[in-house]
C-alpha positions in Angstrom: 0.0 0.0 0.0 2.7 2.5 0.9 4.7 1.6 -2.3 1.6 2.7 -4.4 1.5 6.0 -2.5 5.2 6.6 -3.3 4.6 6.0 -7.0 1.7 8.4 -7.0 3.9 11.0 -5.1 6.7 10.5 -7.6 4.3 11.0 -10.5 3.0 14.2 -9.1 6.5 15.5 -8.4 7.7 14.7 -11.9 4.6 16.5 -13.3 5.2 19.5 -11.2 8.9 19.6 -12.2 8.0 19.4 -15.9 5.5 22.2 -15.4 8.1 24.4 -13.7 10.7 23.6 -16.5 8.2 24.5 -19.2 7.4 27.8 -17.5 11.1 28.6 -17.2 11.6 27.9 -20.9 8.5 30.0 -21.8 9.9 33.0 -19.8 13.3 32.7 -21.5 11.7 32.6 -25.0 9.4 35.5 -24.2 12.3 37.5 -22.9 14.3 36.9 -26.1 11.3 37.8 -28.2 10.8 41.1 -26.4 14.5 41.8 -26.6 14.5 41.3 -30.3 11.4 43.4 -30.9 13.0 46.2 -28.8 16.2 46.0 -30.9 14.3 46.2 -34.2 12.1 49.0 -33.0 8.9 47.0 -33.4 8.0 47.9 -29.8 9.1 50.6 -27.5 8.9 51.3 -23.8 6.9 54.4 -23.0 6.2 55.4 -19.4 7.2 51.9 -18.2 4.9 50.1 -20.7 5.5 48.2 -23.8 4.0 50.1 -26.8 3.8 48.8 -30.4 1.5 47.9 -33.3 2.1 44.2 -32.8 0.8 44.4 -29.2 -2.6 45.8 -30.2 -5.5 43.4 -29.9 -8.7 43.9 -31.9 -11.7 42.8 -29.8 -15.0 42.0 -31.3 -17.9 44.3 -30.6 -20.0 43.4 -27.6 -23.6 42.5 -28.4 -26.3 43.2 -25.9 -28.1 40.1 -24.6 -31.2 42.1 -23.7 -34.0 42.4 -26.2 -35.0 46.0 -26.8 -38.6 46.9 -27.1 -39.7 49.9 -29.1 -40.9 52.9 -27.0 -44.5 52.7 -28.4 -44.9 49.1 -27.0 -43.8 50.2 -23.6 -46.2 53.2 -23.4 -49.2 51.1 -24.6 -48.6 48.3 -22.1 -48.5 50.6 -19.1 
């Protein structure tokens, strides 16, 4: 019984270690990407923030979930 628990604990530990290693690699790659974009002038630092055309995100327009009734229907019902 205790040997099964050890195997489970080792599995969890190896998964956590892999997750930490992947996070470390991601931070390194992201740092290199920012460094390259700063060097080429694609992005700049303005007032402590990264500014650049490649950093802009276009968001879709929000649609209202409520159904809008015309004003004449509201005045007739009340």
